N, C-alpha and C positions, 0 to 999 in steps of 0.2 A: 504494500500500500504506500502510495506516495503521500508525503506531507501536504497539508493544504497550501503551503506556500508554492508548491510546484504542481498542484493538481488536487483534485478532491478525492477523498477516500470513499469506498463504497458504503455509504451510510444506509445500511439496509433497513433501518427501522425509523427512518425519519417521517414516515407517514402514520405513525401510531396515533390512533384516535384517542387513546387514553393513556397519557404519560404516567398517571398514578397506578397503572396496572403493572408496571415494572419499575425498577430503580432508575432514577434519572442519571444521565451520563455524568453530569457534574453534581457534586454533593450539595452545592448551594446554587440558587439561581444567579445568573449573571446580572449584577447591578451596575448599570452604567452611570457615569457621573452626571449625566443629564437628567437622571431620575427615572429612566426607563429600565424595565426589567426584562431580560431575555431568558426564557425558560427553555431548557434543552431537553431532548427526548431521551429515550433509552439508548444504551450503548450500541454502536453499530457492529460490535464484534460478538461472536459466539464461540465459546471455547469448545474445541473438539477433543474428545478423549479417545484413546485406543480401546479396542474391544476387550472385554474381560476374558480371562483364561490364559493370558500370556504368562509363560513360566521361564525361570532361569535366565537364559540368554535374552529372552524377550523382555525381561524386566528392565534391562538397561535401555531398551528402545522406548519403553513406557516413560521412564524418567526423562529421557531426552525429549520426547514429544511434549511432556508437561512443561519442561523448561522452555521449549520453543513457544508454547502457548503463552506462558507467563511473559516472555520477552515481547511477543506480539501484542499482548494486552497492554504492557507498559508503554510500548511505542504508540499504540492507539491513544492512550491517555495523554501522553506528552504532546502528540500532534494536536489533539483537540484543545488542550490547555493553551497551546500556542495560538491556535486559531481564535480562541475566545479572547485572548488579549488583543489580537489584531482587529477583530470585529469591534471590540470596545473602543479602540483607538479611532477607527473609522467614524463611529458615531460621535464620540466625544469631540473630535476635531472637525465635525460637521462636513467631512468629506462625503458622507452619506447622510442626507437629511431624513428625519423621522416624521412619518405621517401616521395618524390613526386611520382606521378604515373609513371613518366619516370624512376626514380631511381628504383622503385619497379620492373619495367619491365626488366631493366638490371640485377638486383639481381636474378630474377627468371631464366633468360637465362644463366647467367655466374656462378651461385653458386647453391647449393642444397637447397636453401631456399624454403619454401612452402608457397603458398598464401592461407590463410584461409578466405573464403568468408562467412561473417556472415549475409548477406542480406536475407530477406524473399523470399519465392518462387515466389511471384508476380514480383519481380525484377530479380531474378536469371534466370528465364525461358526466359527472353528477351535477355540477354547478360551475358556472363561469360568469365573469363580468362581461356584459355586452360591449362589443367592440374591442375587447382585449386581444393581445397577441400571445399565442401560446408557444413557448419554446422550453420544454422541460430540461432541467439540469440533471435530474435523475429520472430514469424510466424503468418500467418493469422489465426485468431481465428475461428475455425470451430465448436465451441460448439453452442448449441441451447437452453440453459436454459433461464429462464426469464431475469436474470440480463444481460446475454450476448446479447440477442436480443434487450433489451432496449439500451444498449451501442452502438450496431451496428446502430440502428435506429437514435440515437442521433448523432453519428459520420457522418452518411449519410446526415442528415438534416443540420448539422453545416459545411458543405463544402465537404463532401466525394463525393457527386454527381458531383462536379466540378473538384476536384483534382484526383478522383479515388483512394483515399487512403482508404484501408480497415481497419477494427479494428484488431489490432495486440495484441498478448499476449506473455509474456516472457516465454521462454522454460526453465523450471527448470532443465532439463537434459543436458543443453548446455555444462556445464563444464565437466560432466562425459563423454559425447560424444567425446569431444576434448581429454580427458585423455585416452580414449580407442584407439585413433588413433596416438597420438603423445606423446613421452616422454617429460619430463620437460626440457631437454637440446636441444630440437628441435628449429631451427631458424624458427620463424613463422612471416610471413608478414600478418597482419590482415587488412582487407578492407571491407567497406560497400559501400553504394551508395554515401553518402555525407560526411562521416567521423566521425559522432557523435556516432553511435552505435558501430562502430569498436573500438573507444576509450573506451567506456564502457566495451566492451569485453576484451580489453587489461588490464583493471583494474582487472577484475575477474581472468584472467589468471595469472597476476603477483601475486595476492594474493594467488593463488593456487600453486605458486612455479615456474612458467615459467619465465625465466630470459633473453631469447633471443627473444624479441618482437620488431616488427617494425610496426609502424602505417602509413597507407597511408593517407597523408594529403589531405583533400578535397574529398576523396573517389574516386571510379571508375568513377564517373560523371566528374571529372576533367581530366580524361585521354584522350589524343588524340589517334586516331586510330593507330598511329605508336608507341605509348608508350608500349603497351602490346598486346599480341596475343589474339585476341578476337574470341569467338565462340558464335553463337546465331543469331537470325534474325534481331536484331536491334543494333545500336550503343550504347555504354555505356551511353551516354548523354541522351538517350531516355528511359532508363530502369526504371527511377523513376517517369515518368509522366503517367497520365491516366485520366479517366473521360471525362467529356464534354470538358474541356479545351484542352485535347489532340485531341479529335475528331475535334474540330474547329481550331486547330493549334494556340492556343492562349497562348502557353507556351514560356518562354524565349528560350529554346532549339530549338523549331521549328521556331521561328522568326529568330534566328541566322542561321539555316539551310536554311531558305527561302532566306536570303540575299545572300547566296552562290549559291543556286540552280537556282534562277531566278524566273520569273513570272509563269512558268508552275507549279512549286511546290506550289506557293501561290494560283494559280487558283483552285487547288483541294479543298483547305479549304474554298475558297470563295463560291464554289458550295455547299459545305456542309452547310455553314451558310445560304445560300438562302433556301436550303432544310429544315433546322430547322424552319425557319420562315414560310415556306409554310405548314409544318405539324402543327405548332402551330395555324396558321390561320384556317386550316381545322378542328382542334379539337374545336376551339372556335365557328366556324360556326355550327359544329355538335351539340355542347352543346346547342346553341341557338335553333336549330330545335327541339331537344329533349324537351327543356323547353316549347316551344310553343305546342308541341304535348301533353305534360302532362297537360297543361292548358286547351286545348280543351277537353281532356277526363274528367277533373273535371267539366268543364262547362256543359257537357251533362250528 
């Protein structure tokens, strides 16, 4: 993985819909001197362990693999800590201006500023700002080589099934795509779902010579319906959620919506929860029946 100063790491979990479902990457939220707070998502790395059952000579390889994992984890933490300092400096020195979602909406309506949406397609297709330009900095990894499949499986087993967060990869052509569409003097409002990836994009753009950059603090998820003109089937607040947690309505966004919508909204998810339990019971009973059937076959 390259350091952020030379490229962006594969931040596989940057689309987490619920940061409180896992530990945050930084132990404390990033507090900018301007008074703004940048919350970071769960760590992008997942530690892989060798299979159980390794003996004697294999023990050395286990220890070696664990040491490599720890070194990789340490490098990830150092890279992100360095990026955190750089991003804080960008905002503190006003090289990147900070806008709330409402201020961004006003700027789009009243000026010729362009909203650059850097979210992956899984979030973009749910909701987007009318007239915005979409160039994702991270996109769903569609490769099927051995390393990618292993990472996808690990991501799924480590929480992807619950959050619906896919494995993402950095688009090496992100900067060239932006340069094809926008000159260096263009006023760009950069936004993502929660605000972290857009700040990483701002750093890349600033280093490439863009000087009129505006960062949407908190991302589009922090926008109310009246703040920006939305298109798409879902509210912005729901664009970053998925998986079983979304199906059961156990995300913060859905609980907040349920408090406003009333018992009918909550009833839908209660029925789904009952359905999940019924399916689980049916599968369990079916497995028992299959087990008994196999035992009978062996007995005869």
